[in-house]
N, C-alpha and C positions, 0 to 999 in steps of 0.2 A: 558274602551278603549278596544272593540275589536278587533282583530289581525284577517285579512280576512286570510281564508284558500291557497288561492294562496301567501301572505307572508310566511305563515310557511313552504309550500312547497319551497320558492326559498330558506330560510334559512338552509332548510334541503341538499336542491341539493349543496348549497356552502360547509358546512360542510362536507359534503359525500367526495366531489371534494379536500379538504383539506386536509383529512384524508387519501385518496388515494392517493396525490401525497407525503405524510411525511412515508407513509408505504411502495411505491416503493422507494423513496430514502434509507429508512431504511434497506430494501432488499436488494440492491446494494451496501450497505457497509457505506456510509454515514449517521452517525448520526449528523441531524441540530444542534439539541441544545447542540449539545458539542464544544469547542473549540480546535481547530488543527491547525498544521502548516505544509506547504507543502514545502516540499525537493525533489531536483533529484538527479538521479543516470543516468552515463552513460556507459552502458555494450554493448561487442562484441557480446555476445550471452545469453539471460535468462533464457534457458533450463527448458522451459515448464511452467516459473512465470504467472499469471495471473492476469488480475485487481480484485480485491479485497482479495487477498491475504494478510497475516500474516507479519505482521513487528514485529521482537520482539526485548527485550530485557532482556537478561539472562532467557528467557524461556517465558519472559511476556509478550503477547500480549499490544503493546503499540501505535499501528497505522496497517494502512492496504493500498495495492498499487492502487492508485484512475486512473492512466493513461498509457497506453504503446504506444508509436509512435520511429518510425525511424527520427534519423537527417535527413534535408534535405539536398541533394546533393548527395544522393546515396553512401554512406561511409558506410551503413550497420550497422554504429552501433545505440543503440535503448536507447531513453531516457526514465527512467523509474520513473514517478512522484509516491510518497508515502504522505499519513497524517500521522502526529504524533501528539500524546498529546500535545497540548498545553506547558503544566508545564515539559516538557521533553525539557531539553537544550543539544545539541549535538556538543560535544566538538571537534574542527579541527584536525584533520589528524584521524578521527574515520572512518573505511571502513564499508560497509552495502555491508556486504556479503550474496549472494545468495546460501543456506542449501535446502536440503531435513529435511522436518518437522517428517513427520510419513513414515511408512514403506510403505505404496500406491503411493510413490512420490510425495508427493502434495510440491511443492515450498513455502517458504517464505522468508522474508528479513530479517536478522539477525544484528542487531547493534554491531560491535566491537570498545569501546568506547576506546578511548585514555585519559590519564591523563592530555592534555592541559589546561590552564586557559582560554583560547579562546571561544568563540562559535561560532557553524556556526549562521544563520539568515536565517529565514525562508524565503525560494526561490534560498537557494544558491544549488550548485554543489557539492555531495558528492560524496569521493571515494569508487568505488565499486571493489568486486571482485565476481567469483564464486566458490562454493566448489564442487567438482568431487563428482559424484553420486557413489552409491554402484556396478555396472554395469563396469563404469568407474577404480573401485580401484581394482576390481576380475581380470580384463583385464591387469593393470597395474601390477601386481603380478603374470598373470599368463604367459607373454608376455614374457619373458625368458627364460621359460621353452621349 
């Protein structure tokens, strides 16, 4: 059976479109083939955290920031949604702390796990905190002088 050149061209276009969509999604930090759980954190200020920044546990990347948006109602608070590998269980009373991950000031979320035996379910809201950056720490040391 002979396949016409138009059929082969159509198959090539469909495969190319699928590879393009997967590649763009992968570059955004969303891996289609990995299982992940989604959690939310509410912050007053995110201090330079952006989408696709890392979520780390003991220095190891376990996920990435998916979305950042304001809470409706002009409260000024921000909801950060992040994805974590589904095999990582986050105990209740854990804190998602925004930290500086390198000397250039890149921000990341560091998970500080508690010792609770109960775990958050995917979609839950986790307690958040923000670590002061190097500039703020120096200012606090110099301020009394």
